[in-house]
C-alpha positions in Angstrom: 7.8 25.8 -2.5 9.9 22.4 -0.6 12.7 23.6 1.9 14.1 20.1 4.3 15.7 21.6 7.4 18.4 19.1 8.8 15.7 15.5 8.6 17.1 13.1 10.4 15.0 8.9 9.1 15.6 6.0 10.9 14.5 2.3 10.4 14.2 0.4 13.8 17.7 1.2 15.7 19.7 1.4 11.6 20.0 6.0 10.3 19.0 6.0 7.0 19.0 9.5 7.2 21.0 12.3 9.0 20.4 15.9 8.7 19.9 15.9 5.1 18.7 20.5 3.6 17.7 20.2 0.1 15.3 23.7 -1.5 13.0 23.1 -4.5 11.6 25.8 -6.5 9.0 25.8 -8.9 10.5 25.9 -12.4 13.3 24.4 -11.5 14.8 20.3 -11.2 16.9 19.5 -8.3 18.3 16.5 -8.8 19.5 14.5 -5.7 22.0 12.1 -7.0 24.1 9.2 -5.5 24.9 5.2 -5.0 22.9 2.4 -4.4 21.8 2.9 -0.2 22.7 6.0 0.6 19.5 7.7 1.7 18.1 9.0 -1.6 14.7 6.7 -2.1 14.7 7.3 2.1 14.4 11.3 1.6 11.6 10.7 -1.1 9.8 8.8 1.2 10.3 11.3 4.1 9.0 14.1 1.9 5.6 12.4 0.9 4.8 10.7 4.1 5.9 7.7 3.8 8.1 7.1 6.7 8.0 9.5 9.0 11.3 11.5 10.1 12.9 11.1 13.6 14.1 15.3 13.6 14.0 18.3 11.7 11.4 20.1 9.4 9.6 19.6 6.2 7.9 23.1 5.2 5.9 23.1 1.7 4.8 26.8 1.0 6.4 27.9 4.7 3.8 25.0 6.6 5.9 22.4 8.6 4.4 19.1 6.4 6.5 16.9 9.1 3.7 14.1 10.6 1.1 15.0 7.3 -0.1 11.5 6.5 0.9 10.7 2.6 -3.0 11.7 1.5 -3.1 15.0 3.1 0.2 15.4 0.9 -0.6 14.8 -1.8 -4.6 16.9 -1.7 -1.6 19.7 -1.2 -0.6 19.2 -5.0 2.9 16.9 -3.9 2.6 13.7 -6.0 5.4 11.0 -5.6 6.8 7.9 -8.5 8.1 5.5 -6.2 10.7 3.8 -7.5 10.3 0.1 -9.4 6.5 2.6 -10.9 4.0 0.5 -8.3 0.9 0.5 -11.0 -1.5 -2.5 -10.2 -1.0 -4.2 -12.8 -4.6 -5.4 -12.8 -6.2 -2.5 -13.3 -6.5 -0.9 -17.5 -3.9 1.7 -18.7 -7.9 4.3 -17.7 -8.1 2.8 -14.1 -5.0 3.3 -13.1 -5.5 6.7 -14.1 -8.2 7.0 -11.9 -6.9 6.4 -9.4 -4.6 9.6 -8.8 -8.8 11.0 -8.0 -8.4 11.1 -4.5 -6.3 13.4 -4.4 -8.1 15.3 -5.5 -11.5 17.4 -5.8 -14.5 15.6 -7.6 -15.4 19.0 -9.3 -11.2 18.2 -11.2 -11.5 14.7 -11.5 -10.6 14.6 -15.4 -7.4 13.2 -17.3 -5.7 16.1 -18.4 -5.6 16.6 -22.1 -2.3 17.9 -21.5 -1.1 13.8 -20.4 -2.8 12.5 -23.6 -0.1 15.1 -25.4 3.0 15.0 -22.9 2.7 10.1 -23.7 0.3 10.5 -26.6 0.9 5.9 -26.7 -0.7 6.0 -23.5 -3.9 7.3 -25.5 -4.4 4.1 -27.5 -4.1 1.5 -24.1 -6.3 2.9 -22.5 -8.6 -0.7 -22.7 -5.4 -2.7 -21.6 -3.9 -4.6 -17.8 -1.3 -1.9 -16.4 0.5 -5.4 -16.0 0.6 -5.8 -20.3 2.9 -2.9 -21.0 6.5 -2.6 -20.9 8.6 -1.1 -18.1 8.7 2.2 -20.2 5.2 2.4 -20.8 4.8 1.3 -17.5 7.0 4.2 -16.0 5.2 6.5 -18.7 1.8 5.5 -17.3 3.3 5.8 -13.9 4.0 9.6 -14.5 1.1 11.0 -16.0 -1.1 8.5 -13.1 0.6 11.5 -11.1 -0.2 14.5 -13.0 -3.7 13.7 -12.9 -3.8 15.0 -9.4 -2.3 18.2 -10.7 0.7 18.6 -7.8 2.4 21.2 -8.1 5.5 19.5 -6.7 6.5 16.1 -8.0 9.3 13.9 -7.1 10.3 11.4 -9.2 12.4 7.7 -8.5 14.7 6.7 -10.4 12.6 7.1 -13.8 15.2 6.2 -16.2 15.4 2.1 -14.4 15.0 -1.0 -16.9 13.8 1.4 -19.8 15.1 1.7 -23.0 17.0 4.2 -24.2 14.3 6.0 -26.7 12.2 5.8 -24.0 14.6 7.6 -21.5 14.4 10.0 -24.0 10.8 10.4 -23.8 10.9 11.0 -20.0 13.6 12.8 -20.7 11.2 15.2 -22.6 8.6 15.2 -21.0 10.1 16.5 -17.6 12.0 19.4 -19.7 9.1 20.0 -20.3 7.0 19.7 -17.5 9.7 22.0 -15.5 9.8 24.9 -18.3 5.8 25.8 -17.2 7.0 27.2 -14.8 4.6 26.3 -12.1 5.9 22.8 -10.4 8.4 22.0 -8.7 10.4 19.2 -9.4 12.8 16.6 -7.2 14.3 13.6 -9.8 16.4 10.9 -7.6 18.5 9.3 -10.6 21.9 7.1 -10.5 22.8 8.1 -14.4 24.9 11.2 -14.0 24.5 12.2 -17.6 20.9 12.5 -17.6 20.5 13.9 -13.9 22.9 17.0 -16.0 21.0 17.3 -18.7 17.5 18.3 -16.5 19.4 19.8 -13.1 19.0 23.3 -12.1 21.0 22.4 -8.4 21.5 19.2 -7.1 22.6 17.5 -4.0 24.9 14.8 -3.4 24.3 12.0 -1.3 26.6 9.7 0.6 25.7 7.6 3.3 23.2 9.8 3.7 24.5 12.7 4.3 25.0 15.3 1.2 28.1 15.9 0.9 28.1 18.2 -1.9 25.4 19.9 -3.0 25.0 23.6 -5.5 24.0 25.2 -8.6 24.5 22.8 -11.8 26.5 25.5 -13.1 28.9 24.9 -10.5 29.0 21.1 -10.4 32.7 19.7 -11.0 31.0 16.8 -12.9 33.8 14.8 -12.5 33.7 15.1 -8.1 29.7 14.1 -8.1 31.1 11.3 -10.9 32.8 10.0 -8.1 30.3 10.2 -5.5 28.1 7.7 -7.9 30.4 4.9 -9.1 30.6 1.6 -6.9 
Protein backbone atom coordinates (compact mmCIF):
# COMPACT_ATOMS: atom_id res chain seq x y z
CA UNK A 1 0.00 0.00 0.00
CA UNK A 2 2.74 2.47 1.00
CA UNK A 3 6.06 2.81 -0.79
CA UNK A 4 8.49 5.49 0.40
CA UNK A 5 11.37 6.14 -1.97
CA UNK A 6 14.57 8.06 -1.12
CA UNK A 7 12.96 10.75 1.03
CA UNK A 8 15.01 13.72 2.23
CA UNK A 9 13.52 16.07 4.82
CA UNK A 10 14.87 19.35 6.17
CA UNK A 11 14.07 21.70 9.04
CA UNK A 12 15.48 24.93 7.67
CA UNK A 13 19.14 24.25 6.88
CA UNK A 14 19.21 21.12 9.07
CA UNK A 15 18.65 17.78 7.32
CA UNK A 16 16.65 15.23 9.32
CA UNK A 17 16.16 12.40 6.79
CA UNK A 18 18.65 11.14 4.21
CA UNK A 19 17.31 9.02 1.37
CA UNK A 20 14.88 7.04 3.54
CA UNK A 21 12.99 4.20 1.83
CA UNK A 22 10.47 1.80 3.35
CA UNK A 23 7.24 -0.06 2.59
CA UNK A 24 4.04 -0.93 4.45
CA UNK A 25 1.58 -3.61 3.38
CA UNK A 26 -1.99 -4.42 4.35
CA UNK A 27 -2.17 -7.02 7.10
CA UNK A 28 1.36 -6.28 8.31
CA UNK A 29 3.06 -4.14 10.93
CA UNK A 30 6.13 -2.21 9.77
CA UNK A 31 8.21 -1.08 12.76
CA UNK A 32 10.50 1.94 12.64
CA UNK A 33 13.12 1.64 15.36
CA UNK A 34 15.93 3.76 16.72
CA UNK A 35 17.05 6.10 19.48
CA UNK A 36 15.56 9.50 20.22
CA UNK A 37 16.44 12.15 17.66
CA UNK A 38 17.33 9.88 14.74
CA UNK A 39 14.41 10.91 12.50
CA UNK A 40 11.60 8.49 13.37
CA UNK A 41 8.98 11.15 14.08
CA UNK A 42 10.21 13.21 11.13
CA UNK A 43 9.45 10.22 8.91
CA UNK A 44 5.86 10.01 10.15
CA UNK A 45 5.48 13.77 9.77
CA UNK A 46 6.56 13.35 6.15
CA UNK A 47 4.14 10.46 5.59
CA UNK A 48 1.20 12.27 7.19
CA UNK A 49 1.86 15.55 5.38
CA UNK A 50 2.72 17.52 8.49
CA UNK A 51 6.11 18.44 7.05
CA UNK A 52 7.06 18.65 3.37
CA UNK A 53 9.77 16.46 1.90
CA UNK A 54 12.60 18.05 -0.03
CA UNK A 55 13.23 15.08 -2.28
CA UNK A 56 11.84 11.62 -2.95
CA UNK A 57 8.41 10.06 -3.38
CA UNK A 58 5.67 8.94 -1.00
CA UNK A 59 3.60 6.49 -3.02
CA UNK A 60 0.17 5.54 -1.68
CA UNK A 61 -1.48 2.79 -3.73
CA UNK A 62 0.76 3.80 -6.61
CA UNK A 63 0.07 7.55 -6.41
CA UNK A 64 2.69 10.05 -5.27
CA UNK A 65 1.10 12.00 -2.41
CA UNK A 66 4.23 13.85 -1.28
CA UNK A 67 2.63 17.23 -2.07
CA UNK A 68 -0.82 16.54 -0.61
CA UNK A 69 -2.03 18.26 2.57
CA UNK A 70 -2.59 16.28 5.79
CA UNK A 71 -6.35 16.67 5.34
CA UNK A 72 -6.28 15.28 1.81
CA UNK A 73 -4.16 12.34 2.97
CA UNK A 74 -6.64 11.64 5.76
CA UNK A 75 -9.40 11.50 3.16
CA UNK A 76 -7.37 8.82 1.34
CA UNK A 77 -7.43 6.64 4.45
CA UNK A 78 -4.18 7.65 6.16
CA UNK A 79 -4.44 8.11 9.94
CA UNK A 80 -1.72 9.37 12.27
CA UNK A 81 -1.56 8.97 16.06
CA UNK A 82 1.16 11.44 17.08
CA UNK A 83 3.61 11.21 19.92
CA UNK A 84 2.05 12.90 22.92
CA UNK A 85 -1.45 11.90 21.75
CA UNK A 86 -2.68 15.48 21.06
CA UNK A 87 -6.22 14.89 22.23
CA UNK A 88 -8.46 17.88 22.98
CA UNK A 89 -8.37 18.13 26.76
CA UNK A 90 -11.46 20.35 27.09
CA UNK A 91 -13.62 18.17 24.84
CA UNK A 92 -15.39 15.05 26.06
CA UNK A 93 -14.32 11.60 24.95
CA UNK A 94 -17.30 11.50 22.58
CA UNK A 95 -16.45 14.92 21.13
CA UNK A 96 -12.82 13.86 20.64
CA UNK A 97 -13.98 10.79 18.74
CA UNK A 98 -16.27 12.89 16.56
CA UNK A 99 -13.38 15.10 15.42
CA UNK A 100 -12.45 12.15 13.20
CA UNK A 101 -15.61 12.77 11.18
CA UNK A 102 -13.96 15.64 9.31
CA UNK A 103 -11.97 13.21 7.16
CA UNK A 104 -14.79 10.92 6.08
CA UNK A 105 -17.98 11.24 3.97
CA UNK A 106 -21.15 12.33 5.77
CA UNK A 107 -22.68 8.89 5.21
CA UNK A 108 -19.93 7.29 7.34
CA UNK A 109 -20.06 9.75 10.24
CA UNK A 110 -20.77 7.34 13.02
CA UNK A 111 -18.51 5.72 15.59
CA UNK A 112 -17.90 2.06 14.71
CA UNK A 113 -18.99 -0.30 17.47
CA UNK A 114 -15.66 -2.10 17.00
CA UNK A 115 -13.96 0.82 18.75
CA UNK A 116 -15.73 0.02 22.00
CA UNK A 117 -14.90 -3.65 21.55
CA UNK A 118 -11.22 -2.74 21.22
CA UNK A 119 -11.33 -0.08 23.98
CA UNK A 120 -14.24 -0.94 26.31
CA UNK A 121 -13.12 1.60 28.91
CA UNK A 122 -14.00 4.46 26.54
CA UNK A 123 -17.66 3.50 26.38
CA UNK A 124 -18.09 4.26 30.07
CA UNK A 125 -16.25 7.58 29.76
CA UNK A 126 -17.98 9.23 26.80
CA UNK A 127 -19.05 12.26 28.84
CA UNK A 128 -15.72 12.78 30.60
CA UNK A 129 -13.29 15.43 29.38
CA UNK A 130 -10.22 14.15 27.62
CA UNK A 131 -7.97 16.01 30.04
CA UNK A 132 -9.42 14.07 32.97
CA UNK A 133 -8.31 10.71 31.57
CA UNK A 134 -5.12 8.94 32.60
CA UNK A 135 -2.21 8.86 30.16
CA UNK A 136 -3.04 5.32 29.14
CA UNK A 137 -6.70 6.15 28.60
CA UNK A 138 -5.74 9.18 26.53
CA UNK A 139 -3.56 6.97 24.35
CA UNK A 140 -6.47 4.60 23.82
CA UNK A 141 -8.65 7.60 22.92
CA UNK A 142 -6.07 8.87 20.42
CA UNK A 143 -5.95 5.50 18.66
CA UNK A 144 -9.75 5.22 18.74
CA UNK A 145 -10.09 8.70 17.22
CA UNK A 146 -7.85 7.63 14.35
CA UNK A 147 -9.92 4.47 13.83
CA UNK A 148 -13.10 6.56 13.48
CA UNK A 149 -11.75 7.59 10.05
CA UNK A 150 -11.78 3.93 8.88
CA UNK A 151 -8.09 4.12 7.91
CA UNK A 152 -6.31 1.89 5.44
CA UNK A 153 -2.96 3.02 6.88
CA UNK A 154 -2.55 3.56 10.62
CA UNK A 155 0.65 5.25 11.83
CA UNK A 156 1.49 5.18 15.55
CA UNK A 157 4.30 7.24 17.08
CA UNK A 158 5.54 5.56 20.28
CA UNK A 159 2.15 4.49 21.66
CA UNK A 160 3.80 2.98 24.76
CA UNK A 161 5.47 6.22 25.90
CA UNK A 162 4.57 7.00 29.51
CA UNK A 163 1.93 4.25 29.66
CA UNK A 164 1.39 1.82 32.52
CA UNK A 165 2.30 -1.83 31.74
CA UNK A 166 -1.28 -3.14 31.83
CA UNK A 167 -2.42 -0.71 29.14
CA UNK A 168 0.71 -1.38 27.08
CA UNK A 169 -0.45 -4.99 26.87
CA UNK A 170 -3.94 -3.84 25.87
CA UNK A 171 -2.53 -1.62 23.12
CA UNK A 172 -0.30 -4.44 21.90
CA UNK A 173 -3.37 -6.67 21.68
CA UNK A 174 -5.34 -4.02 19.77
CA UNK A 175 -2.55 -3.49 17.23
CA UNK A 176 -2.32 -7.25 16.72
CA UNK A 177 -6.07 -7.52 16.18
CA UNK A 178 -6.08 -4.67 13.66
CA UNK A 179 -3.19 -6.28 11.79
CA UNK A 180 -4.93 -9.65 11.71
CA UNK A 181 -7.99 -8.14 10.03
CA UNK A 182 -5.81 -8.01 6.93
CA UNK A 183 -7.21 -4.78 5.44
CA UNK A 184 -4.99 -2.23 7.18
CA UNK A 185 -1.30 -1.41 6.91
CA UNK A 186 0.29 -0.34 10.21
CA UNK A 187 3.47 1.69 10.71
CA UNK A 188 4.68 1.64 14.30
CA UNK A 189 7.46 3.77 15.77
CA UNK A 190 8.91 2.31 18.95
CA UNK A 191 11.87 2.62 21.28
CA UNK A 192 11.05 -0.56 23.17
CA UNK A 193 12.44 -3.42 21.12
CA UNK A 194 10.57 -6.23 22.88
CA UNK A 195 7.20 -4.56 22.29
CA UNK A 196 8.05 -3.91 18.64
CA UNK A 197 9.45 -7.39 18.11
CA UNK A 198 6.21 -9.03 19.25
CA UNK A 199 4.24 -7.10 16.61
CA UNK A 200 6.65 -6.58 13.73
CA UNK A 201 6.33 -8.29 10.38
CA UNK A 202 9.17 -6.18 9.01
CA UNK A 203 11.36 -3.45 10.41
CA UNK A 204 13.67 -0.56 9.61
CA UNK A 205 16.22 0.94 11.98
CA UNK A 206 17.08 4.63 11.66
CA UNK A 207 20.33 6.21 12.78
CA UNK A 208 21.17 9.85 12.11
CA UNK A 209 18.35 10.13 9.62
CA UNK A 210 19.26 7.11 7.50
CA UNK A 211 18.06 3.51 7.35
CA UNK A 212 20.93 1.39 8.64
CA UNK A 213 19.14 -1.96 9.03
CA UNK A 214 15.93 -3.34 7.54
CA UNK A 215 14.29 -6.62 6.72
CA UNK A 216 11.78 -9.21 7.85
CA UNK A 217 11.26 -10.11 11.50
CA UNK A 218 12.49 -13.65 10.86
CA UNK A 219 15.84 -12.24 9.75
CA UNK A 220 16.23 -9.72 12.58
CA UNK A 221 19.38 -9.90 14.70
CA UNK A 222 17.92 -8.52 17.92
CA UNK A 223 21.26 -7.74 19.50
CA UNK A 224 22.42 -5.84 16.43
CA UNK A 225 19.17 -3.86 16.42
CA UNK A 226 19.42 -3.28 20.16
CA UNK A 227 22.83 -1.72 19.63
CA UNK A 228 21.18 1.04 17.58
CA UNK A 229 18.50 1.62 20.24
CA UNK A 230 20.64 2.02 23.36
CA UNK A 231 22.23 5.29 24.37
